[in-house]
N, C-alpha and C positions, 0 to 999 in steps of 0.2 A: 505492501500501500503502499509505505514510503517513497520508494521508487519511480509510483506511475504522479506521483506529486511533484519528485523532484522533476520530473522531466516536463507536467505540463509546462511548469516554472521555468525550462528553459526553454520550448516554442515559444510561449510567451511574449520571454524578452531577445528572442531572435523576430519575431512578427513586430513587437515594438521596435527594436533595429531598421528594422526590413522599412517600415514606413518611415520613420526617419533619415531615411540615404538613399528614396528610390530615386532621385536624380545623381545617380550615383552607378557606377558598374557594378554589379552585384551579380558575384559569381559564387555556385556552388560551396563552390572550395575556400572561399575566405566566410561566407559564413560558418560553414563546419569547424575551421578555425576558429572561430571566435564563439563559438558554441563548445567549444570541446570535444564535439561529438566525432568523429571518422563519417564524411560526407555520405557515404551507404547508408547508417544506422543515422543521423541527422533527418535525411529525408524518408527512412519509416515510417520514422515518428511525428515526421509534422506532416505526411500525407496520414497517415492515425487522424491527430488533434484539428488538421483540417478539411479534409475529406477530397485533398488534391493536392499533386504535386508541388513540390518547392516553387519548379521552375515556372512552372501555370499561375500558383499562386504571387510568383511578383509581377509577370507578364501582366495579369490583370489589373495589377493596383497601376501598375505606371501606365497601362490604358483609360483607368478611372480617372486618373490625377488629369491624363492629356485630354479628356471629357470638356472637363471645368475649363481649362486652359484650353481651348475650343470656344467655347462659348461664351469666356468672357475678357479675352483678349483678339490683338489682330496680329501674334505671330504668326509668323510664316510655318505652314505643316512641317515644311523639313528641320526649320529649327525646333520642335518639339521633337523630333525623331531626333535630332544631336544631341537637345537634353536629357530624354532619356535615354541615349544609350542603346540605339536602336543603330543595327547597321545598316541600311538606305533608307532614304522615302519610302522604297517600295517594301521595304519587310516591315517598315512599319505598317503604311497600309496595310498590307495585305493580314498584319494582328490583327488589327485595329475594325476590320472588315472582318473579321473570323470570331474575335471574341464580345463582339459590338453589337454587327448585324448588319453597317453603314459603313460608310467612306467615313476616315474623317472630313472629309469637304463639305460632306450631304447631311453631316453630324452638323458643322457650323451651321452650314444655310435652314436647320431647321431655328427654329422663334421658339421663346417659350414667354405661354401665358403670367404678367405676373403673379401672379396666385399659385404659380408652379415653380418658380422658380426659388424659393426656400428650401420646397422639397426637394427639387432636384440637387442641390447643395448640401443637403443632411443626407441624403439615401449611398447606400451601397455597390445599388445598382444605378446609375445617371441615367443611363442608356434606355432604362429600360419605362423610367417615366418619360423623356424624350420619345421614346415609341409611342407612348400613350397621347402624349398630344397632337391635339387637330392639326393637320394641315392648314396654314393662313390661307387669305384667303384665294393669293394667285398661286394657290399650286393647285389642279384638281386631277382627279384619278380617273385616267380613260377604258382603261383598264385591268379587271384583277383578276389574274388564275386562278384557280383554285387545283391542285394536281388533287390526284386521282393515283394511291398503292394499285397492285397487282388485284389483290384482295377486297377494293372497290371502295376501299373503306379511306376519310381522309385523311391525313397526317395531323401529326399535332399541330405543328406549327404551319401558318399558311400567313405569306407575304405579298402584301398591294405589289405590281408590278407599275413601275412608272413610266408611260412611253412620251 
């Protein structure tokens, strides 16, 4: 029982340190060195505690920070990619789209109403709020494609396609 509490304390301190250093290059080797565990054991503990891999967690938290900067600053997308240590703007855009469901440019263009902005800043998944926000009056939905799987059922997630 004592071992479990110690491990949780280490994972909590590692998580806090990651959150304070998101704008730094974070390698699993460096984090493992800081924690005092081998990188393999740290990754196992981290995944058990957070239910996701250490690398996925870091990438997700960096991208969540980018969402806020996209919404509230005019910083070029390439500068955000460099600031958060992505290899290129293309890899940043690919990761962003995979994790958040839209490109950084599309995220920046979506305007939020004043009442949604506060909940956006406090959220752990700001893109979920952004996706729920209605389109502004300049955008119109021309077509909605609903894919059907082979067994005839609808998929769990349906996206609107803008054309």
